[in-house]
ZAMI-345441 format. One record per residue (C-alpha): x, y, z negated; residue in one letter. Coordinates in Angstrom, 2 decimals, decimal comma, padded with zeros to 5 digits. Each point is the difference from the previous one (the first is absolute). Layout:
BEGIN
+---------+---------+---------+--------+
|       X |       Y |       Z | residu |
+---------+---------+---------+--------+
|       X |       Y |       Z |      A |
...
+---------+---------+---------+--------+
//
This chain:
BEGIN
+---------+---------+---------+--------+
|       X |       Y |       Z | residu |
+---------+---------+---------+--------+
|  014,93 |  000,06 |  014,02 |      M |
|  003,29 | -001,79 | -000,29 |      S |
|  000,43 | -003,16 | -002,10 |      S |
|  002,15 |  000,11 | -003,16 |      A |
|  001,98 | -003,08 |  001,13 |      S |
| -000,10 | -002,38 |  003,00 |      Q |
|  001,42 | -003,52 |  000,30 |      D |
| -000,46 | -001,10 |  003,64 |      Y |
|  001,57 | -003,31 |  000,78 |      R |
| -001,55 | -001,00 |  003,37 |      L |
|  001,46 | -000,62 |  003,39 |      S |
| -000,42 |  002,82 |  002,52 |      D |
| -002,32 | -002,23 |  001,86 |      A |
| -002,38 | -000,22 | -002,89 |      L |
|  000,59 |  003,36 | -001,72 |      L |
| -001,57 |  002,12 |  002,78 |      G |
| -003,23 | -002,04 |  000,33 |      P |
| -000,43 | -000,34 | -003,81 |      V |
|  000,48 |  003,77 | -000,53 |      L |
| -002,36 |  000,85 |  002,77 |      A |
| -002,66 | -002,41 | -001,40 |      T |
|  000,43 |  001,38 | -003,50 |      L |
| -000,24 |  003,58 |  001,29 |      N |
| -003,07 | -000,85 |  002,00 |      A |
| -001,78 | -000,80 | -003,26 |      Y |
| -001,45 |  003,41 | -001,22 |      Q |
| -000,34 |  000,27 | -003,73 |      D |
| -003,53 |  001,28 | -000,45 |      P |
|  000,96 |  002,42 | -002,75 |      Y |
|  003,46 |  001,27 |  001,13 |      L |
| -001,33 |  000,20 |  003,66 |      K |
|  003,47 | -001,21 |  001,11 |      Q |
|  001,56 | -003,18 |  001,27 |      G |
|  001,87 | -001,98 | -002,75 |      L |
|  003,37 |  000,80 |  001,51 |      V |
| -000,60 |  003,74 |  000,37 |      D |
| -001,41 |  000,12 | -003,56 |      A |
|  003,24 | -001,52 | -001,30 |      G |
| -001,78 | -002,96 | -001,50 |      C |
|  002,08 | -002,78 |  001,57 |      V |
|  002,97 | -000,81 | -002,28 |      T |
|  000,97 | -003,58 |  000,87 |      K |
|  000,10 | -002,07 |  003,19 |      L |
|  001,81 | -003,44 |  000,22 |      A |
| -000,44 | -003,31 |  001,45 |      M |
|  000,06 | -003,43 | -001,72 |      N |
| -000,27 | -002,37 |  002,84 |      G |
| -003,22 |  000,95 |  001,78 |      T |
| -001,42 |  001,75 | -003,07 |      Q |
|  000,12 |  003,78 | -000,03 |      L |
|  000,65 |  001,42 | -003,42 |      Q |
| -001,60 |  003,51 | -000,29 |      L |
|  000,36 |  002,48 | -002,75 |      G |
| -002,38 |  003,00 | -000,30 |      L |
|  000,09 |  002,87 | -002,51 |      V |
| -002,86 |  002,48 |  000,13 |      Y |
|  000,27 |  003,49 | -001,37 |      P |
| -003,36 | -000,32 | -001,70 |      Y |
| -001,80 | -002,76 | -001,93 |      P |
| -002,22 | -002,29 |  002,06 |      C |
|  000,26 | -003,48 | -001,53 |      E |
| -003,62 | -000,86 |  000,82 |      T |
|  000,81 |  000,42 |  003,66 |      Q |
|  003,08 | -002,33 |  000,00 |      Y |
| -001,90 | -003,19 |  001,09 |      R |
| -001,74 |  001,59 |  003,00 |      D |
|  003,21 |  001,72 |  001,02 |      T |
|  002,06 | -003,14 | -000,12 |      V |
| -002,67 | -001,99 |  001,97 |      M |
| -000,12 |  002,69 |  002,75 |      A |
|  003,76 |  000,26 |  000,26 |      L |
|  000,55 | -003,76 |  000,00 |      T |
| -002,43 | -000,47 |  002,84 |      Q |
|  001,69 |  002,70 |  002,02 |      A |
|  003,64 | -001,06 | -000,77 |      L |
| -000,65 | -003,66 |  000,67 |      A |
| -000,63 |  000,81 |  003,62 |      K |
|  003,68 |  000,97 |  000,47 |      I |
|  002,14 | -002,92 |  001,48 |      D |
|  002,29 | -001,44 | -002,69 |      G |
| -002,34 |  000,81 | -002,96 |      I |
| -002,23 | -002,80 | -001,25 |      D |
| -000,84 |  001,44 | -003,43 |      E |
|  000,38 |  003,02 | -002,16 |      V |
|  000,91 |  000,32 | -003,68 |      E |
| -000,82 |  003,52 | -001,17 |      A |
|  000,98 |  001,73 | -003,18 |      E |
| -001,98 |  003,18 | -000,85 |      M |
|  000,52 |  002,70 | -002,57 |      D |
| -000,47 |  003,75 | -000,45 |      F |
|  002,02 |  002,71 | -001,47 |      K |
| -001,34 |  003,42 | -001,14 |      V |
|  002,53 |  002,73 |  000,06 |      K |
|  000,06 |  003,01 | -002,34 |      S |
| -001,56 |  003,00 |  001,54 |      Y |
| -001,39 |  003,41 | -001,01 |      S |
| -001,55 |  002,60 |  002,29 |      A |
|  001,30 |  002,66 | -002,41 |      T |
|  003,74 | -000,57 |  000,16 |      G |
|  000,90 |  002,61 | -002,62 |      N |
| -001,77 | -001,73 | -002,88 |      I |
|  001,92 | -002,62 | -001,91 |      P |
| -001,33 | -003,57 |  000,38 |      P |
| -001,92 | -001,74 | -002,77 |      I |
|  002,27 | -002,81 | -001,45 |      P |
| -001,00 | -003,43 |  001,32 |      N |
| -002,63 |  001,44 |  002,42 |      V |
|  000,69 | -000,16 |  003,77 |      K |
| -003,10 |  001,72 |  001,39 |      Q |
| -002,93 |  002,07 | -001,47 |      V |
| -003,44 |  000,12 |  001,52 |      I |
| -002,45 |  002,67 | -001,15 |      A |
| -003,65 | -000,84 |  000,42 |      V |
| -002,16 |  003,19 | -000,04 |      A |
| -003,45 |  001,34 |  000,85 |      S |
| -001,54 |  003,41 |  000,15 |      G |
| -002,85 | -000,84 | -002,26 |      K |
| -000,97 | -002,54 | -002,60 |      G |
| -002,42 | -002,88 |  000,42 |      G |
|  001,45 | -001,38 |  003,33 |      V |
|  001,77 | -003,02 | -001,36 |      G |
|  003,54 |  001,28 | -000,20 |      K |
|  000,84 | -001,92 | -003,11 |      S |
| -001,50 | -003,14 |  001,40 |      T |
|  002,04 |  000,40 |  003,15 |      T |
|  003,15 |  000,78 | -001,90 |      S |
| -000,31 | -003,14 | -002,19 |      V |
| -000,98 | -002,27 |  002,92 |      N |
|  002,75 |  001,48 |  002,15 |      L |
|  002,62 | -000,80 | -002,64 |      A |
| -001,36 | -003,50 | -000,33 |      L |
| -000,06 | -000,50 |  003,75 |      A |
|  003,60 |  001,02 |  000,20 |      L |
|  000,90 | -002,50 | -002,61 |      A |
| -001,99 | -002,62 |  001,88 |      A |
|  002,29 |  000,64 |  002,98 |      E |
|  003,04 | -000,83 | -002,25 |      G |
|  001,08 |  003,48 | -001,32 |      A |
|  000,86 |  000,94 | -003,57 |      N |
| -002,55 |  002,68 | -000,78 |      V |
| -000,88 |  002,42 | -002,76 |      G |
| -002,98 |  002,40 | -000,36 |      I |
|  000,03 |  003,29 | -001,96 |      L |
| -003,29 |  001,49 | -001,12 |      D |
|  000,59 |  003,67 |  000,52 |      A |
| -003,61 |  000,97 | -000,99 |      D |
|  000,96 |  001,41 | -003,39 |      I |
| -003,58 |  001,20 | -000,80 |      Y |
| -001,82 | -003,12 |  001,17 |      G |
|  002,19 | -003,02 |  000,14 |      P |
| -001,72 | -003,04 |  001,46 |      S |
|  002,82 | -002,42 |  001,03 |      V |
|  000,16 | -001,76 | -003,41 |      P |
| -003,73 | -001,08 |  000,28 |      M |
|  000,32 | -000,80 |  003,63 |      M |
|  003,00 | -002,33 | -000,63 |      L |
| -001,57 | -001,47 | -003,20 |      G |
|  002,81 |  001,22 | -002,35 |      V |
| -001,75 |  002,55 | -002,17 |      T |
|  001,52 | -001,45 | -003,12 |      D |
|  003,63 |  000,37 |  001,18 |      F |
|  002,18 |  002,46 | -002,03 |      R |
|  003,50 |  000,93 |  001,27 |      P |
|  003,00 | -000,82 | -002,11 |      L |
|  003,31 |  001,91 |  000,08 |      S |
|  002,93 | -002,38 | -000,53 |      P |
|  002,56 |  002,76 |  000,09 |      D |
| -002,03 |  003,01 | -001,23 |      G |
|  000,07 |  001,61 |  003,43 |      K |
| -001,67 | -002,16 |  002,58 |      Y |
| -003,48 | -001,65 | -000,14 |      M |
| -000,89 | -003,50 |  001,09 |      T |
| -002,67 | -000,45 |  002,64 |      C |
| -003,02 | -002,27 |  000,03 |      A |
|  000,03 | -003,03 |  002,29 |      N |
| -003,23 | -000,94 |  001,62 |      A |
| -000,72 | -002,38 |  003,01 |      H |
|  003,71 |  000,10 |  000,92 |      G |
|  000,50 |  003,77 |  000,11 |      I |
|  001,39 |  002,48 | -002,57 |      S |
| -002,21 |  002,83 | -001,26 |      A |
|  000,32 |  003,16 | -001,94 |      Q |
| -002,72 |  002,43 | -001,18 |      S |
| -000,65 |  002,79 | -002,55 |      I |
| -002,98 | -002,28 | -000,83 |      G |
|  002,37 | -002,42 | -001,67 |      F |
|  001,00 |  002,81 | -002,47 |      L |
| -003,47 |  001,12 | -000,88 |      L |
| -002,73 | -001,83 | -001,85 |      T |
| -003,47 | -000,33 |  001,53 |      D |
| -001,43 |  002,98 | -001,83 |      D |
|  002,92 |  002,31 |  000,77 |      Q |
|  000,21 |  002,52 |  002,85 |      A |
|  003,02 |  001,80 |  001,48 |      A |
| -001,14 |  003,57 | -000,64 |      V |
|  002,97 |  001,68 |  001,66 |      W |
|  000,65 |  002,99 |  002,21 |      R |
|  001,47 | -000,67 |  003,43 |      G |
|  003,63 |  000,33 | -000,84 |      P |
| -000,37 | -002,43 | -002,93 |      M |
| -001,69 | -002,56 |  002,32 |      A |
|  002,76 |  000,49 |  002,56 |      A |
|  002,71 | -000,56 | -002,63 |      G |
| -001,76 | -003,17 | -001,20 |      A |
| -000,04 | -001,30 |  003,66 |      L |
|  003,83 |  000,55 |  000,25 |      L |
|  000,57 | -001,85 | -003,26 |      Q |
| -002,09 | -002,89 |  001,23 |      L |
|  002,04 | -000,06 |  003,18 |      V |
|  003,42 |  000,40 | -001,37 |      N |
| -000,22 | -001,65 | -003,47 |      E |
| -001,60 | -003,28 |  001,04 |      S |
|  002,04 | -003,24 |  000,33 |      L |
| -000,77 | -000,74 |  003,63 |      W |
|  001,44 | -003,35 |  001,04 |      Q |
|  001,58 | -000,01 |  003,46 |      D |
| -003,05 |  001,22 |  001,96 |      L |
| -000,25 |  000,03 |  003,70 |      D |
| -002,92 |  002,33 | -000,30 |      Y |
| -001,52 |  002,18 | -002,71 |      L |
| -003,60 |  000,94 |  000,76 |      V |
| -001,12 |  003,25 | -001,63 |      I |
| -003,74 |  000,38 | -000,44 |      D |
| -000,51 |  003,80 | -000,03 |      L |
| -002,90 |  001,81 | -001,49 |      P |
| -002,42 |  001,66 |  002,45 |      P |
|  000,71 |  003,45 |  001,28 |      G |
|  003,13 |  002,08 |  000,84 |      T |
|  001,05 |  001,33 | -003,43 |      G |
|  002,93 | -000,14 | -002,44 |      D |
|  000,48 | -003,70 |  000,00 |      I |
|  000,22 | -000,17 |  003,87 |      Q |
|  002,37 |  002,98 |  000,11 |      L |
|  002,18 | -001,51 | -002,68 |      T |
|  000,10 | -003,26 |  001,88 |      L |
|  001,14 |  001,64 |  003,12 |      S |
|  002,70 |  002,01 | -001,59 |      Q |
|  001,33 | -002,38 | -002,65 |      K |
| -000,60 | -003,54 |  001,29 |      V |
|  001,72 | -001,65 |  002,97 |      P |
| -003,06 | -000,80 |  001,91 |      V |
|  000,37 | -002,13 |  003,20 |      S |
| -003,41 |  000,57 |  001,38 |      G |
| -003,71 |  000,69 | -000,79 |      A |
| -003,21 | -001,81 |  000,65 |      V |
| -003,30 |  001,94 |  000,13 |      I |
| -003,22 | -001,62 | -001,09 |      V |
| -003,43 |  001,25 |  001,16 |      T |
| -003,57 | -000,99 |  000,59 |      T |
| -001,94 |  000,66 |  003,27 |      P |
| -002,19 |  002,94 | -001,12 |      Q |
|  000,97 |  003,53 |  000,96 |      D |
|  000,58 |  001,36 | -003,51 |      I |
|  002,60 | -002,75 | -000,79 |      A |
|  001,61 |  000,55 |  003,36 |      L |
|  000,33 |  003,74 | -000,56 |      A |
|  001,87 | -000,67 | -003,25 |      D |
|  002,11 | -002,75 |  001,56 |      A |
|  001,16 |  002,59 |  002,47 |      Q |
|  001,22 |  002,15 | -002,79 |      K |
|  001,99 | -002,83 | -001,36 |      G |
|  001,59 | -000,70 |  003,33 |      I |
|  000,80 |  003,73 |  000,41 |      S |
|  001,64 |  000,08 | -003,48 |      M |
|  002,36 | -002,92 |  000,72 |      F |
|  000,94 |  001,66 |  003,47 |      E |
|  000,86 |  003,24 | -001,80 |      K |
|  002,36 | -001,79 | -002,44 |      V |
|  001,48 | -002,13 |  002,77 |      N |
| -001,26 | -003,34 | -001,28 |      I |
| -001,03 | -002,14 |  003,03 |      P |
| -003,58 | -001,27 | -000,03 |      V |
|  000,05 | -003,67 |  001,03 |      L |
| -003,64 | -000,40 |  000,76 |      G |
| -003,66 |  000,10 | -001,07 |      V |
| -002,01 | -002,63 | -001,79 |      V |
| -003,78 |  000,39 |  000,29 |      E |
| -001,97 | -001,42 | -002,92 |      N |
| -003,69 | -000,87 | -000,08 |      M |
|  000,14 |  000,02 |  003,77 |      S |
| -003,05 | -002,26 |  000,50 |      F |
| -002,45 | -002,17 | -001,81 |      Y |
| -000,40 | -003,56 |  001,27 |      L |
| -003,37 | -001,57 | -001,06 |      C |
|  000,82 | -003,37 | -001,71 |      P |
| -003,32 | -001,42 |  001,19 |      E |
| -000,23 |  000,85 |  003,70 |      C |
|  003,46 |  001,41 |  000,85 |      G |
| -001,37 |  003,34 |  001,08 |      H |
|  002,56 |  002,79 | -000,22 |      K |
| -000,97 |  003,40 | -001,32 |      E |
|  001,93 |  003,22 | -000,43 |      Y |
| -001,44 |  001,75 | -003,09 |      P |
|  002,73 |  002,64 | -000,14 |      F |
|  000,34 |  000,55 |  003,80 |      G |
|  002,28 | -001,67 |  002,43 |      S |
|  003,53 |  000,50 |  001,47 |      D |
|  000,88 |  002,85 | -002,33 |      G |
|  003,41 | -001,49 | -000,90 |      G |
|  000,76 | -000,61 |  003,68 |      A |
| -000,86 |  003,60 |  000,87 |      R |
|  002,33 |  001,47 | -002,67 |      I |
|  002,75 | -002,40 |  000,88 |      A |
| -000,19 |  000,97 |  003,68 |      Q |
| -000,09 |  003,67 | -000,91 |      R |
|  003,20 | -000,24 | -002,07 |      Y |
|  001,61 | -002,51 |  002,29 |      N |
|  000,32 | -002,61 | -002,69 |      V |
| -001,07 | -003,72 |  000,01 |      P |
| -003,33 | -001,19 | -001,40 |      L |
|  001,44 | -002,73 | -002,23 |      L |
| -003,21 | -001,80 | -000,70 |      G |
| -003,79 |  000,33 | -000,70 |      A |
| -001,33 | -001,70 | -003,11 |      L |
| -003,63 | -000,92 | -000,46 |      P |
| -002,35 |  001,11 | -002,79 |      L |
|  000,06 | -003,20 | -001,99 |      N |
| -001,27 | -000,59 | -003,56 |      S |
|  002,63 | -002,70 | -000,47 |      N |
|  002,80 |  002,49 |  000,27 |      I |
| -001,43 |  001,97 | -002,86 |      R |
| -000,84 | -003,02 | -002,09 |      E |
|  003,55 | -001,31 |  000,46 |      N |
|  001,55 |  003,19 | -001,17 |      M |
| -002,29 |  000,18 | -003,04 |      D |
|  001,13 | -003,44 | -000,93 |      Q |
|  003,65 |  000,89 |  000,32 |      G |
|  000,55 | -002,39 |  002,91 |      V |
|  000,25 |  001,99 |  003,25 |      P |
| -001,32 | -001,42 |  003,29 |      T |
|  003,40 | -000,76 |  001,45 |      V |
|  000,44 | -002,43 | -002,99 |      V |
| -003,60 | -001,05 | -000,73 |      A |
| -000,83 | -000,88 |  003,62 |      D |
|  003,51 | -000,43 |  001,58 |      A |
| -001,29 | -001,75 |  003,12 |      D |
| -003,02 |  002,34 |  000,60 |      G |
| -000,52 |  002,58 |  002,64 |      E |
|  000,50 |  003,04 | -002,29 |      V |
|  003,32 | -001,40 | -001,30 |      A |
|  001,08 | -000,58 |  003,59 |      A |
| -000,78 |  003,73 |  000,85 |      I |
|  002,12 |  001,09 | -003,00 |      Y |
|  002,93 | -002,16 |  001,04 |      R |
| -000,18 |  001,27 |  003,57 |      D |
|  000,02 |  003,56 | -001,39 |      I |
|  003,03 | -000,88 | -002,21 |      A |
|  001,92 | -001,34 |  003,04 |      R |
| -000,80 |  003,16 |  001,97 |      K |
|  001,16 |  002,29 | -002,81 |      V |
|  003,20 | -001,90 | -000,64 |      A |
|  000,84 | -000,28 |  003,71 |      A |
| -000,68 |  003,66 |  000,41 |      S |
|  002,48 |  000,77 | -002,72 |      L |
|  002,58 | -002,18 |  001,68 |      A |
| -000,56 |  001,80 |  003,33 |      L |
|  000,09 |  003,34 | -001,81 |      Q |
|  003,52 | -000,80 | -001,21 |      Q |
|  001,15 | -000,65 |  003,54 |      Q |
| -002,04 |  002,62 |  002,01 |      Q |
| -001,00 |  002,90 | -002,33 |      G |
| -003,44 |  000,87 | -001,20 |      T |
| -003,17 | -002,08 |  000,10 |      V |
| -003,35 |  000,85 | -001,79 |      S |
| -002,53 | -002,01 | -001,97 |      I |
| -003,44 |  000,65 | -001,75 |      A |
| -002,38 | -002,09 | -002,10 |      I |
| -003,69 |  000,18 | -001,06 |      S |
| -001,04 | -000,42 | -003,66 |      E |
| -002,11 | -002,35 | -002,04 |      E |
|  000,31 |  000,33 | -003,68 |      E |
+---------+---------+---------+--------+
//
């Protein structure tokens, strides 16, 4: 993975050891040294201070401090370097796995979150994934593609939002917790239902995608309805998807349906980036005993079968449900908690996989649900 630009102003005596040290540091998500990954953009000396510039191909702002500390410790062992001044940033490039579909204006990458069946926490995963990407520094939007049962407005606490159309053609998006959101739920009142046949629902999805005023997004997360019907097929044929995440729970019936979702994306040549297993275990708050009410290791087995990563396993936790009901998802409500940390780790894995996919080809991802 080559760097977009490099500015190396070091003596030959220092350049070799510095590059070797930087390449010895393996980024945990790219699985590459920083030089091979193309992250090193600047090297210069100011006296005995090394000035280091790093630009990652995926958002990882919460990792900057630990990375700088590790690199400073390693680089300071080189003769002639007493301290390190590091500047870190990231840059997400535009990418679609379906190159024949025109890009969405102002959207660099599109992540579809899907499941074979309902009730596995797909929408909860979609919302928290979007917020976790934003927590890593990215500009993020979320599209609620469940035309018949939109839940994103409630989960983000913006049920009263109604889109405006400044030019009579494009609709404004809601802004909640630092991300943009669009949903058919914003256009319907609480007592209305979208009683439409499949083609009408698919047409509504395309309108939401193409007629929303997205504002310079690194990622647009699309929360798909359960199943493998018209909405999913329309997405694969009409929307420039970069990759898909599959959500499942550990029990056999959910896994069987998750396999159908993975198979569908494979047939339409959309890479699956990994699997998220929801309701993986229950941790007793009193004694700390861990139980597996829906079975164990189901997500890992399906990930292994389809040769895709298991992105993360989330606990059965009443706080996750309560936070969503209150319109303040866990990544925001308990930003320093264990569950939020799992979501941020999943977000970094997804974003890094997309960056590698641009360089190397296909990568797959699946996620488990928790509505």
